[in-house]
C-alpha positions in Angstrom: 19.3 -12.9 30.5 22.8 -12.2 31.7 26.0 -11.2 29.9 27.4 -14.7 30.5 24.3 -16.3 29.0 24.4 -14.0 26.0 28.1 -14.8 25.4 27.4 -18.6 25.5 24.5 -18.1 23.1 26.8 -16.1 20.8 29.3 -19.0 20.8 26.6 -21.6 20.1 25.2 -19.8 17.1 28.6 -18.5 15.9 28.1 -14.8 16.1 31.6 -14.2 17.4 33.0 -15.3 14.0 31.2 -12.7 12.0 32.5 -9.1 11.9 30.3 -6.5 13.5 28.2 -9.1 15.4 30.2 -9.2 18.6 28.1 -6.3 19.8 26.0 -8.5 22.1 29.1 -9.0 24.3 29.7 -5.3 24.7 26.1 -4.4 25.7 24.7 -4.8 29.2 21.7 -7.1 29.5 18.5 -5.3 28.5 16.3 -7.2 31.0 14.8 -3.9 32.2 13.1 -3.5 28.9 10.6 -6.4 28.7 10.0 -6.2 25.0 13.7 -6.6 24.2 14.5 -9.1 27.0 11.6 -11.3 26.0 13.0 -11.7 22.5 16.7 -12.0 23.1 17.3 -8.3 22.9 19.9 -7.1 20.4 20.2 -10.5 18.6 16.5 -10.3 17.7 17.0 -6.9 16.0 20.1 -8.3 14.1 18.0 -11.2 12.9 15.3 -8.9 11.6 17.8 -6.8 9.6 19.1 -10.0 8.0 15.7 -11.2 6.9 15.1 -11.1 3.1 11.8 -10.3 1.5 11.6 -10.5 -2.3 15.4 -10.4 -2.6 15.9 -7.3 -0.4 16.7 -7.0 3.3 14.5 -5.2 5.8 16.8 -2.1 5.9 16.7 -1.9 2.1 12.9 -2.0 2.2 12.9 0.6 5.0 15.1 2.9 2.8 12.8 2.4 -0.2 9.7 3.2 1.9 11.5 6.3 3.3 12.4 7.5 -0.2 8.9 6.9 -1.4 7.4 8.9 1.4 9.9 11.7 0.9 9.1 11.8 -2.8 5.4 12.1 -2.0 6.0 15.0 0.4 8.3 16.8 -2.0 6.1 16.3 -5.1 2.9 17.3 -3.3 4.7 20.4 -1.9 6.0 21.3 -5.4 2.5 20.9 -6.8 1.2 23.3 -4.1 3.9 25.9 -4.8 3.5 25.8 -8.5 -0.3 26.0 -8.3 0.0 29.0 -5.9 2.4 30.9 -8.1 0.3 30.3 -11.3 -2.8 31.3 -9.4 -1.2 34.6 -8.4 -0.1 35.1 -11.9 -3.6 34.3 -13.2 -5.1 37.0 -11.0 -2.9 39.6 -12.7 -3.5 38.6 -16.3 -6.5 38.8 -18.6 -5.8 35.5 -20.3 -7.9 32.5 -19.4 -5.4 29.7 -20.1 -3.5 30.3 -16.8 -6.8 29.8 -15.0 -7.3 26.5 -16.8 -3.7 25.4 -15.9 -4.5 26.1 -12.2 -7.6 24.0 -12.4 -5.7 21.2 -14.1 -2.9 21.2 -11.5 -5.5 21.3 -8.7 -7.1 18.1 -10.1 -3.9 16.0 -9.4 -4.8 13.4 -6.8 -2.8 12.4 -3.7 -3.1 8.7 -4.8 -1.2 9.6 -8.0 1.6 11.1 -6.0 1.7 8.0 -3.7 2.1 5.8 -6.8 4.9 8.0 -8.1 6.6 7.9 -4.7 6.3 4.1 -4.7 7.9 4.0 -8.1 10.8 6.1 -6.9 11.2 3.8 -3.9 11.0 0.6 -6.0 13.9 1.9 -8.1 16.2 1.4 -5.1 15.2 -2.3 -4.7 16.7 -5.3 -6.5 13.5 -6.8 -7.9 13.0 -9.7 -10.2 11.9 -9.1 -13.8 8.4 -10.1 -12.9 8.2 -7.8 -9.9 9.6 -4.9 -12.0 6.9 -5.5 -14.6 4.2 -5.3 -11.9 5.8 -2.1 -10.6 5.5 -0.6 -14.1 1.9 -1.7 -14.5 1.0 -0.3 -11.1 2.7 3.0 -12.1 1.2 3.2 -15.7 -2.4 2.5 -14.8 -2.7 5.4 -12.3 -0.7 7.6 -14.6 -3.3 7.0 -17.4 -6.1 7.5 -15.0 -4.6 10.8 -13.8 -4.1 11.9 -17.4 -7.8 11.3 -17.9 -8.5 13.4 -14.9 -6.3 16.2 -16.2 -8.0 16.1 -19.6 -11.4 16.1 -18.0 -10.4 19.0 -15.7 -9.2 21.0 -18.7 -12.4 20.4 -20.6 -14.5 21.3 -17.7 -12.6 24.5 -17.1 -12.7 25.6 -20.7 -16.4 24.8 -21.0 -17.2 26.6 -17.7 -15.4 29.7 -18.9 -17.1 29.5 -22.3 -20.5 29.0 -20.6 -20.0 32.1 -18.4 -19.2 34.3 -21.5 -22.0 32.9 -23.7 -24.7 32.9 -21.0 -25.3 36.6 -21.4 -25.0 36.6 -25.2 -27.0 33.6 -26.3 -28.6 31.3 -23.6 -29.8 28.8 -26.2 -26.2 27.7 -27.0 -25.8 26.4 -23.4 -27.8 23.2 -24.1 -25.6 22.2 -27.0 -22.5 23.1 -24.9 -23.4 20.4 -22.4 -23.5 17.8 -25.2 -20.2 19.0 -26.7 -18.6 18.8 -23.2 -19.9 15.2 -22.8 -18.6 14.2 -26.3 -15.1 15.8 -25.6 -14.9 14.0 -22.2 -15.7 10.7 -23.9 -13.0 11.3 -26.5 -10.5 12.2 -23.7 -11.3 9.0 -21.8 -11.2 6.9 -25.0 -7.7 8.2 -25.8 -6.5 7.4 -22.3 
């Protein structure tokens, strides 16, 4: 495609009348790049950026996805830093609760952070009421599931600690401890 052909195509589809769209005229033909030349080069990319999906343009979706990925990276990094600091603190203290907190923080799943990141990205989009409701549902269900995992991790950590202390004193109590642990986990998942 030559510059002359590109100009005539611009006139036919009316690109010269719109601000910022006369760029095709200023660019040399991109026939050396088969992918771009085959699809009408720059105009093809401008057409993509104007496409609307669920009320948002492709660049708006790209920004939302970028924000979602950035949120996942930041949140996962913050989780690692906090877990590491509390673990170092737990080594220096005699209390057991900081050990339990480390165990609970470690039980946070990557899928949960992906959903949280997706929620942050969705806040940048102009969604319909129905789509916003689905975003909330998709956010709340994994949040409840993660809360159940946190509760289960806390119960397991406390019971393991108790089991280690009681194993030397009274080994018969260990059997009932397993039943108590099961009952508490059932209660946690029932509440969630």
